[in-house]
Every structure is written in C-alpha cells, then in structure tokens.
C-alpha positions as CSV (number, residue, x, y, z in Angstrom):
1,M,-42.9,-76.0,21.0
2,L,-44.3,-72.8,19.1
3,E,-44.6,-72.9,15.6
4,L,-43.4,-69.2,15.3
5,R,-45.3,-69.0,12.7
6,P,-43.5,-66.2,9.7
7,N,-46.1,-63.4,9.7
8,C,-49.4,-61.6,10.4
9,E,-52.6,-63.3,9.7
10,C,-54.3,-60.7,8.6
11,C,-52.2,-58.3,6.9
12,N,-49.1,-60.4,5.8
13,T,-46.5,-58.5,7.4
14,D,-43.2,-60.5,8.3
15,L,-43.0,-61.5,11.9
16,L,-39.5,-62.7,12.6
17,P,-39.1,-65.6,15.6
18,T,-37.2,-63.0,17.9
19,S,-40.0,-60.0,17.0
20,A,-41.4,-58.6,20.1
21,D,-44.4,-57.4,17.6
22,A,-46.4,-60.9,17.6
23,K,-49.3,-62.1,18.8
24,I,-50.6,-65.2,19.2
25,C,-53.9,-67.3,20.6
26,S,-53.5,-70.9,22.4
27,F,-53.7,-72.4,18.7
28,E,-51.1,-70.7,17.5
29,C,-53.1,-68.5,15.1
30,T,-50.8,-65.5,14.7
31,F,-51.1,-61.7,14.2
32,C,-49.1,-58.4,14.1
33,V,-49.6,-56.2,17.4
34,T,-51.2,-53.2,15.0
35,C,-54.0,-56.0,13.9
36,A,-54.2,-57.5,17.0
37,D,-54.4,-54.6,19.4
38,T,-56.6,-52.3,16.3
39,K,-58.8,-54.6,13.8
40,L,-59.1,-57.3,16.2
41,G,-59.4,-55.9,20.0
42,G,-57.6,-58.4,21.3
43,I,-59.2,-61.3,20.2
44,C,-58.7,-63.8,17.8
45,P,-61.1,-64.0,15.1
46,N,-60.9,-68.0,14.3
47,C,-61.4,-69.2,17.8
48,G,-62.5,-66.4,20.0
49,G,-59.6,-66.8,22.4
50,E,-57.0,-64.2,23.8
51,L,-54.1,-62.4,22.0
52,V,-51.4,-62.2,23.9
53,S,-47.5,-61.4,23.5
54,R,-45.8,-64.4,21.6
55,P,-42.4,-65.6,23.2
56,R,-39.4,-65.3,21.4
57,R,-37.0,-68.1,20.8
58,P,-33.1,-66.9,21.4
59,E,-31.5,-66.8,18.0
60,N,-29.2,-69.3,19.7
61,K,-31.5,-71.9,19.9
62,L,-33.0,-71.1,16.3
63,A,-30.3,-73.2,14.4
64,N,-31.7,-76.3,16.3
65,N,-34.9,-75.2,16.7
66,P,-36.0,-73.5,13.5
67,A,-39.1,-71.4,13.1
68,S,-41.9,-72.5,10.8
69,V,-41.6,-70.8,7.0
70,T,-45.3,-72.0,6.5
71,R,-47.3,-68.8,6.1
72,V,-51.0,-68.4,6.9
73,F,-52.7,-65.2,5.3
74,N,-56.3,-64.9,6.1
75,P,-57.8,-61.7,5.7
76,A,-61.2,-62.4,5.1
77,G,-61.1,-64.2,8.0
78,C,-59.9,-60.8,10.3
79,A,-62.8,-58.5,8.1
80,S,-65.3,-60.2,9.8
81,S,-64.2,-59.1,13.5
C-alpha cells in the first residue's frame, strides 16, 4: 500500500492524501506538481525514475488506511537537478 507522504521533498508544501497535486516515483519519493514539472522536469532527483501522478485514496478508506505522517524534506537534492 502506498505511504501517501504528506509533503513535497523539494519545497515542503503539504500534500493531502486526496490531493491531485502530488507526483511520485516508483520508490514513492513525493513532490508537488509544480516542483516535479518545473524544477525536476518529471524526473526523480533521488533515483532518476519518472514522476507520475500519485493515486488518491478515497476519503472513506483513510480511517482504516491512513496516510503517512512522516515528512521527507530534502531541498538540497532538488537543487542539484
């Protein structure tokens, strides 16, 4: 099951589990659509993988399957892209 991380690794913007503004790679590195498309050119700075739209978990499933609360913030990794 996807972690649904709560923020963008580049700019630390909050990303709700129901947000359509989140993009992930196959390792679940998570970025907002702005950073993914402009700063990163659709490529994960951590693994080099493609960034795609993160699936949204229906709100009625979040009670039993909550999103992660662990924030990953690595702006230095984004600057080198």
